LODO-325410 format. One record per atom (N, C-alpha, C, O, CB): y, x, z. Coordinates in steps of 0.2 Angstrom, whole numbers, plus 5000, padded with zeros to 4 digits. Atoms other than C-alpha are relative to their C-alpha. Glycine has a CB too. Layout:
<recs>
YXZ ...
</recs>
This chain:
<recs>
500449965004 509749434931 500350074999 500950074997 499849974993 499749935001 509949624930 499950034993 500250084991 499850055005 500349975007 509049664913 500349964994 500049914993 499250015000 499750045006 510149614898 499550024994 499050054995 500750034999 500449995006 509449614880 499950074998 499450084995 500349964995 500149935002 509849794877 499550045004 499150075001 500750035000 500549964995 508849854892 499349974998 498850014998 500249985007 500650035002 507449734887 499750034994 499150054993 500049925000 500249975007 507449804869 499750075001 499250094998 500649994995 500249934999 507349984875 499350005004 498950045002 500550035005 500750014996 505849934887 499449994995 498950014995 500049965006 500550025005 504949854873 499850054995 499350074993 500249944996 500149955004 505249994861 499650065003 499250094999 500750024997 500349944997 504650124873 499349985003 498950035002 500550035006 500650024996 503250034882 499549954996 498949954997 500149975006 500450055004 502649904869 499649955005 500049915009 499550044996 500450044996 501249804877 499950015007 499749975011 499349994997 500149984993 501349894893 500649975004 500749995010 500050075001 499550034996 502949794898 499949934999 499849904994 500750034998 499950075001 503049614902 500649975004 500850005009 499349975003 499450034997 504549504907 499849945004 499449905002 500549994995 500150064996 504649374920 499349995002 499049935002 500349934996 500650004998 502949414926 499849985007 500150015011 499750074999 500150024993 502249314940 499650055005 499150085003 499549945000 500349954995 501849434955 499449975003 499150015006 500650025005 500750034997 500549314961 499450024997 498950025000 500149925000 500649975004 499449394948 499950075003 499350105001 500250004993 500049934998 499749564956 500050025007 500150085009 500550034996 500049994992 499649544975 499349975002 499149925000 500649985003 500650024997 498149524986 500149935003 499749895004 499750055005 499950064997 499049374994 500049944994 500049884996 500750005002 500050055006 499049284976 500749965001 500749905000 499449965000 499450034999 500849244980 500650044997 500550104997 500249995008 499449965002 502549294973 500349974994 500049964989 499850074999 499650025006 503949244961 500050064994 499650114995 500749995001 500049965006 504249334944 500350075001 500950075005 500249974994 499749945001 504649514941 500450004994 500149984988 499550065000 499650005006 506049534929 499750044994 499650024989 500750035001 500449965005 505149674920 499450035004 499550065010 500450064997 500649974997 503349734925 499750054995 499550034990 499549945001 500149945004 502949904918 499450045002 499450055008 500650044999 500649964998 501249994918 500050064995 499750064990 499449964999 500049945004 501650164911 499350034998 498950035003 500450065003 500749985002 500150234901 499950075001 499450105000 499949994993 500149934999 500550414905 500550035005 501049995006 500150044993 499549974995 501450534917 500750004996 501250005000 499850075002 499449995004 502750564903 500449945000 501049945001 499950034993 499650075000 503150374902 500349995006 500849965007 499549954998 499750024994 503350364920 500650045002 501150015004 499450025006 499449964998 504550514922 500649974995 501249974998 499850074998 499550025004 505550444907 500349935003 500949925003 499749994993 499850064997 505650274915 500450015006 500949985007 499449955001 499649984993 506250344932 500650034998 501150005001 499650045004 499449975001 507550454925 500549954996 501149954997 499950064995 499650055003 508150314913 500349955005 500949935004 499649964994 499850064995 508250184927 500550035005 501050005006 499449985004 499549974996 509250314938 500650004996 501149994999 499750075002 499449995005 510450344923 500349934999 500949934999 499850034994 499750075001 510650154920 500249975007 500549915007 499549964996 499950034993 510750114939 499649945000 499949895003 500849995001 500450065000 509349994937 499550015006 499150055006 499649994993 500549994994 508349964953 499349994998 499149954993 500149945005 500750015001 506449984953 499650015006 499950035011 499850064995 500450004995 505049964964 499350034998 499150004992 499949935004 500749975002 503350064963 499549965004 499549965011 500050075001 500650034996 501749974968 499450024997 499350054992 500049924999 500749995002 499950004967 499649944999 499649914993 499750055006 500450065001 498749864969 500249945003 500049895002 499350015003 499750064997 499849744979 499649985006 499649925007 500049954995 500550034994 498649744994 500449995006 500249955010 499550055001 499750014994 499949765007 500749984999 501250005002 500150075004 499450025003 501349674998 500149925001 499649884999 500150024993 499950075000 502149505001 500749994996 501250024998 500149965007 499450015005 503349454986 500349935002 500049885001 499850014993 499750064999 504649324990 500049954994 499849974989 500750015003 500150055005 504649164980 500450004994 500249984988 500049935003 499549995006 506149204969 499850064996 500250074991 500750005002 500249945004 505349364963 500450065002 500750075007 500049984993 499749934999 505949544961 500550014994 500350014988 499450054999 499549985006 507549594951 499950074999 499750115003 500749995003 500149935002 507449754941 499350004997 499049964994 500150055006 500649985003 505849834936 499550025006 499650055011 500150074996 500649984996 504149844945 499650054996 499450034990 499649935002 500449945003 503250004941 499350005003 499250015009 500350065000 500650004998 501350004942 499650074998 499750094992 499549944998 500249935001 500450174944 499250004998 498950054997 500150045006 500850005000 498550114942 499850034993 499250054993 499749935001 500349985007 498450164923 500250084999 499850114997 500349964995 499849935002 499450334922 499850055006 499850115004 500750004999 500149954995 498950414939 499349975003 499349945008 500550005006 500750034999 497050374940 499450055001 498950035000 499849954996 500549945000 496150544943 499850025007 500350035011 500250064995 500249974994 495150614957 499650064998 499250064994 499549955005 500349935002 494550794957 499950045006 500350045011 500350044994 500149954995 493750924968 500450074998 500350094992 499350015001 499749945002 494851084968 499750065002 499550104998 500850005003 500349944997 494151214979 499649995006 499849945010 500550065000 500350004993 493051254994 500350065004 500550115001 499250014999 499749954995 493751345009 499650005006 499649955010 500849985001 500449994995 492551405022 499649935001 499149924997 500550005006 500450064999 491751235029 500349944997 500149894998 499950005007 499750065002 492951125020 500150004993 500150054990 500649985004 499950005008 493351065002 500749964999 500949915003 499549964997 499350035002 495151024995 499949954994 499649984989 500550054999 500050045006 495150874983 500749974999 501149975004 499549945001 499450045001 496550784975 499949934997 499449924993 500550044995 500050075003 496850604971 500749984998 501149985002 499649955006 499350025002 498250534961 500149935003 499749895006 500049994992 499850054996 499250394968 499849934998 499749885002 500850004999 500350065002 498550254957 499349995001 499049944999 500250004993 500750014999 496750284962 499949955006 500349965011 499750075002 500250054994 496050144973 499750045005 499350085004 499549944997 500249964994 495750204990 499250005001 498950045003 500349975007 500750015000 493950134989 499750054995 499150074996 499849934999 500349955005 493650244974 500050075003 499550105001 500450004993 500049944997 494150394984 499550015005 499250065006 500750025003 500550004995 493050344998 499350014997 498950054999 500049935004 500749995003 491550324986 499950074997 499350104997 499949944994 500049935002 491950494978 499850055005 499450095004 500750024996 500149964995 491950574994 499250005003 498950055004 500549995007 500750014998 490250494999 499550034995 499050074997 499949925001 500449975006 489450544982 500050075000 499450104998 500249974994 499949935000 490050724984 499750035007 499850095007 500650024998 500249984993 489350735002 500650035004 500550085007 499550054999 499449984997 491150755009 500249955006 500349895004 500650014995 499850044995 491650695026 500750005002 501150045000 499650025007 499350004998 493250635033 500449944997 500949925000 500450064997 499750055004 493650485021 499749935003 500049885002 499950004993 500450064998 492450355029 500549955004 500349895005 499450025004 499550044996 493850295041 500349954996 500549894998 500550045004 499650045004 494650215026 499649954996 499949914992 500450044995 500550055004 493150115020 500349935002 500449915007 499350005002 499850074999 493749935017 500749995000 501049945000 499749975007 499350015000 495549975017 500249994992 500050044988 500450075003 499950015007 496149905000 500650044998 500950075002 500249924999 499449975002 497549964989 499950074997 499350094995 500550015005 500049945004 497950134981 500150065005 500450055010 500450004994 499949944996 498050314987 500750015002 500950035007 499750064997 499350004999 499950314985 500249965005 500649985010 500449994994 499850054995 500150164996 499750025007 500050025012 499749934998 500349984993 498950235009 500450065003 500450065009 499350024998 499649944997 499950395010 500749975003 500949995008 500150054995 499350024998 501650305011 499949965007 500449965011 500349954995 500150044994 500950185025 499650045005 499550015011 499649944998 500449964996 499950325033 499449955003 499349945009 500450035007 500550064999 498550195032 499450035004 499350095005 499649984993 500549984995 497150205045 499749945003 499849885003 500350055005 500450054995 495950115057 499950045007 500250095008 499349984996 500249974994 495350155074 499650064999 499650105004 499649955005 500449945001 494250285066 500450064998 500150124998 499549994996 499649945002 495650395059 500649974995 500649914994 499650044996 499550025005 497150395047 500150054995 499950114995 500749995004 499949965006 497750475031 500350075002 500150125000 500549974995 499649944997 498850605041 499450055003 499650115003 500549985005 500549954997 497250675048 499750054995 499450104996 499449965003 500449965006 496550735031 500550034995 500350074991 499549964997 499549985005 498150755021 500350075000 500450095006 500649964999 499849935000 498650935016 500750014997 501150045000 499550054997 499350005004 500150905004 500049944995 499549914994 500150074997 499950055006 500850784991 500450034995 500950074996 500349935003 499549985006 501650804974 500449935000 500149884999 499650014994 499650065000 503150684973 500550014994 500650074992 500449995006 499550005006 504350634958 500649975003 500749915004 499749964994 499350034998 506150624964 500349964995 500149964989 500450065001 499750055005 507250494956 500450044995 500650024990 500449955004 499749965005 508050644947 499750075002 499650095008 500850005000 500349934999 507350824945 499350004999 499049954998 500250025007 500749995001 505650904943 499649985006 499849965011 499950074998 500550024995 504050864953 500150055005 500250115004 499350004996 500049964994 504050934970 499350005004 499049955004 500649985005 500650004996 502550984981 500350015007 500750055009 499550064999 499850004993 502850944999 499450015005 498949975004 500449935002 500549994995 501751015013 500049965006 500549935007 500050085002 500050054995 501150915027 500550025006 500749975009 499250015003 499549984995 502251015039 500749984999 501149975004 500050085000 499350035002 503750945030 500049925000 500549894998 500250034993 500150074999 503150765033 500049985007 499650015011 499449974996 500150034993 503450665049 499649944999 499849894996 500749985002 500550064999 501950545051 500149975006 500249995012 499350034998 500050044994 502050405063 499549944998 499249944993 500749975002 500450055001 501050245065 500249964994 500749934994 499949965006 499950045006 500850165048 500750014996 501049974993 500049925002 499449985004 502350265041 500050074999 499750115003 500649985004 499849935000 502950425035 500850014998 501149964995 499550044994 499349995002 504650505032 500050084998 499650125001 500649985005 499949935002 505250675025 500450035005 500950005007 500350014992 499649974994 505950795038 500750014997 500850024991 499750065002 499349995002 507750815038 500250064996 500750054992 500550005006 499949945004 507750985031 499850004993 500050044988 499850065003 500350005007 506850925015 500649974996 500949924997 499449955000 499550025004 508150915001 499649974994 499450014990 500550054998 500450035006 507450784988 500649974996 500949924998 499549955002 499550035004 508650754973 500049934998 499449904998 500150054994 500050075002 509150584967 500249955006 500249975012 499449984997 499850054996 509750424975 499449965003 499449945009 500449954997 500650044997 508050334977 499550045004 499550105004 499749974994 500549974997 506550374987 499550034995 499450004989 499649955004 500549975005 505350494978 499349965000 499149935004 499850075003 500650045001 503750424971 499450055001 499450114998 500049974992 500649964999 502150494977 499550004994 499449954992 499649985007 500449995006 501150564963 499250015001 498849984998 500250054995 500749984998 499550634971 500050035007 500550065009 499750044995 500149974993 498850684988 499550054999 499050054996 499949955004 500549954999 497850844992 499749995007 500149995012 500350074999 500450014994 496550815005 499550055002 499250084998 499749925000 500549964997 495450925016 499549965003 499649935008 500350055005 500650044997 493750855019 499450055002 499450115000 499749954994 500549964998 492250925027 499349994996 499349954992 499849985007 500750015004 490450955020 499549965005 499449985011 499850084999 500550044996 489150835025 499449984995 499350014990 500349935003 500650035004 487650735018 500149934998 500349895001 499350005005 499950075003 487750595006 499749945004 500049895005 499850004993 500450054997 486350495014 500349985007 500449925008 499350025001 499750014994 487150515031 500649965000 500749915004 500150065004 499450035001 488850465025 499949934998 500349885000 500450034995 500150075003 488150305016 499749965006 500049905007 499450004995 500250044994 487250245032 500649995005 500749935007 499550045005 499450014996 488850275042 500549944996 500849905000 500450065000 499650055004 489850175028 499749935001 500149885001 500050024993 500350074999 488650025029 500249975007 500349915007 499250014999 499850024993 488950015048 500749985000 500949925003 499850055005 499350015000 490850025046 500249934996 500649894998 500450064997 499850065004 490949895032 499649935003 499949885002 499750014993 500350064997 489749775041 500449975006 500549915006 499250015002 499550024994 490849775056 500649974998 500849925000 500150065005 499450025003 492349755046 499949924997 500349884998 500350044994 500150065003 491649605036 499949945006 500049895005 499450004996 500250054994 491049525053 500649985004 500749935007 499550035004 499450004995 492749545062 500649984996 501149964999 500150065004 499350015003 494049515048 499849954994 499349954991 500350074997 500150055005 494349375035 500050034993 500550024989 500549945000 500049975006 493949485020 500049964994 500249994988 499550065000 500050035006 493649355008 500649954998 500649924993 499349955000 499450045001 495349265010 500550044997 500650104999 500249965007 499549975002 496849305001 500550025005 500749985009 500449964994 499649974995 497949415012 500250074999 500150104994 499749995007 499849935001 498649585015 499850045006 500250095008 500850005000 500249964995 497649655029 500449985007 500649925007 500150074999 499750024993 498349665047 500849994998 501150034995 499950065005 499350025002 500049585046 500550045004 501050065002 500149925001 499549964996 500949665061 499750065002 499150085003 500149955006 500249944997 500949835068 499849995007 500149955010 500650054999 500150004993 500149865084 500550035005 500850085003 499350035002 499549974995 501349895099 499850075002 499250095001 500149965006 500249934998 501450075105 499550015005 499150065006 500650045002 500450004995 500450035120 499849935002 500149885000 500350045007 500250074997 499449895129 499649974995 499250004991 500649965002 500550045004 498649755119 500250014993 500850034991 500149925002 499950005008 498449755100 500449944998 500549895002 499450014996 499650065002 499549635090 499549944999 499749895001 500350024992 500550055000 497949535087 499849975006 499849915007 499350024996 500250034993 497549515105 500649965003 500549915006 499950065005 499450044998 499349465109 500149934997 500249885000 500750044998 499950065004 499349335095 499549955003 499649895004 500050014992 500650054997 497649265102 500249985007 500149925008 499450055000 499850024993 498249265120 500649955000 500749915004 500350065004 499450055000 499849165114 499749944997 500149894997 500550034995 500350065002 498649035108 500149984992 500149924991 500249945004 499850015007 499149055089 499450004995 499549984989 500550044998 500550005005 497449075081 499949934997 499949885000 499350025004 500150065003 497248945068 500649964998 500649914995 499549955004 499450045001 499048895068 500250014992 500050054989 500650035004 499850005008 499748845050 500749984999 501049945003 499549954997 499350025003 501348825041 499849994992 499750044989 500650055001 500250025007 500848735024 499450034999 498950025002 500550034996 500649965002 499548845016 499950065003 499450105001 500050004993 500049934997 499848995027 499649985007 499849935010 500750035001 500450014994 498649015042 499950065003 499750125000 499349964998 500249944996 498349135056 499249995001 499049955003 500350005007 500850005000 496449175054 499749995007 499950015012 499850074997 500450014994 495249105067 499650065001 499350065006 499749944999 500549944999 494249265064 500350065003 500050105006 499750014993 499749944998 495549395067 500849985001 501149964995 499950064996 499350024999 497349345074 500550044997 501150014996 500149995007 499549965003 498249485066 500049994992 500350034988 500050075002 500050015008 497849415048 500349934999 500149885002 499250004998 499750065003 498949285040 499849994993 499950044989 500950005001 500350015006 498049215026 500349944996 500649904998 499249995001 499850055004 498349115011 499449954999 498949974996 500350034993 500550045000 497248965012 499849974993 499349934991 500049945004 500150025007 497448924993 500649994996 500750004990 499649945000 499450025004 499148864989 500750025004 501249985004 500049934999 499449984995 500348955002 500650034995 500450064990 499850055005 499449975003 502149004997 500250065004 500050065010 500649964998 499849954996 502949165003 500449985005 500450005011 500450054995 499650024994 504149065013 499649975005 499849975011 500549954997 500450024995 502748985022 499750065004 499650055010 499449954997 500349944997 501949155026 500650025005 500450045010 499850064995 499449974996 503749215032 500149955006 500349975012 500650014995 499950054994 503949055043 499450015005 499650005011 500049924997 500549994995 502249085051 500150075003 499950075009 499350004997 499849944997 502749265054 500549995005 500450025011 500250054994 499450024996 504349205062 499749965007 499949985012 500549964997 500350044995 503349085073 499650055005 499750055011 499549954998 500449954996 502149225079 500550055004 500450065010 499650054995 499549954996 503649345083 500449975005 500449995011 500550034995 499650044994 504649215093 499549985006 499749995011 500349944997 500550024995 503049155102 499850065005 499850065011 499449964997 500249954996 502449325107 500650035004 500550065010 499750064995 499549984996 504149385112 500249965006 500349985012 500750004995 499950044994 504449235123 499550005005 499650005011 500049934997 500549994995 502749255131 499950075004 499850075010 499349984997 500149934997 502649445133 500550054999 500550105001 499450024996 499449955001 504349515129 499850064995 500150114997 500350025007 500249955004 503649615115 500249984992 500049924990 499250015000 499850015007 504349625097 499550034996 499350084996 500750044999 500649985005 502949625084 500450014993 500849974990 499549944999 499749985006 503549715068 499549994994 498950014995 500350075000 500550015005 502749675051 499750074997 500150114996 500349964994 500349945003 501549805044 500049994992 500150044988 499350015002 500050025007 501549715027 500750014997 501250005001 499849924999 499449995003 502949765015 500349944997 499949914992 499950064995 499750065002 504049615011 500650024995 501050054997 500349965006 499549995005 505049624995 500249944996 499949894997 499750054995 499850065004 506049514983 500649975002 500949995007 499549954999 499450044999 507449394983 499949935003 500349895004 500550004994 
</recs>
């Protein structure tokens, strides 16, 4: 345990009902799996967030920032330190300005990705429909460079505001970000103060002008296809593995390896889409991880390909 009574007292005094101790993370992940967080904090304002981050840095207390828990697997023993949730304090979407044939909008990190998609459709703005059906929040979508075969966040992102673990808010332009498949990193010349990774606060996106009715028709087609091909009703975290750089997709390789429907306890490789490891109702994180290892070993043995997890695995 990292948080002594003095630390817990400070958190209670500062956050009141917005802090909970020994909070089961199974309540806060799409997997419905995960041991307790020592402290689970939902800052009510940007000021509370900045105070918590600077205080944690000063006290050398580890923290992890999450959004909706959609791409997260928390191990069974839980998370030491503080879990910070952004969905309450960073929840605004707004249109900033029009430029020629495009529009710049901003979405804060705690906004759900689907809320941003609906906002774009309602305002007649094109470019976001690729993200329809992607769960989670804007902050996570930027960090993961979330996407589908139709596009990715890096296609529309202009810049981000970030909160370093120490120091003031920084605006980072797209040219100073290295985007790769389901990942981003800050370019080497970027000097970001503090020891920890900066927290993404909001993204600025460039979207095109379109017609709401046309966008809605397109959205219906995209979502229908997704619901038909993916186990969207089962607890899970989306595609579990990253696709290899070339050749077959992760799902195709797992299917060719004969692993569709394979189970470890309550964890199962979906018969609907082989790149989904789902919780059939009572799975533990260790069972998910055992099934992950089975997939990796089998695919490597058969095809000499290392599959890397796309899902973020945290905890002890």
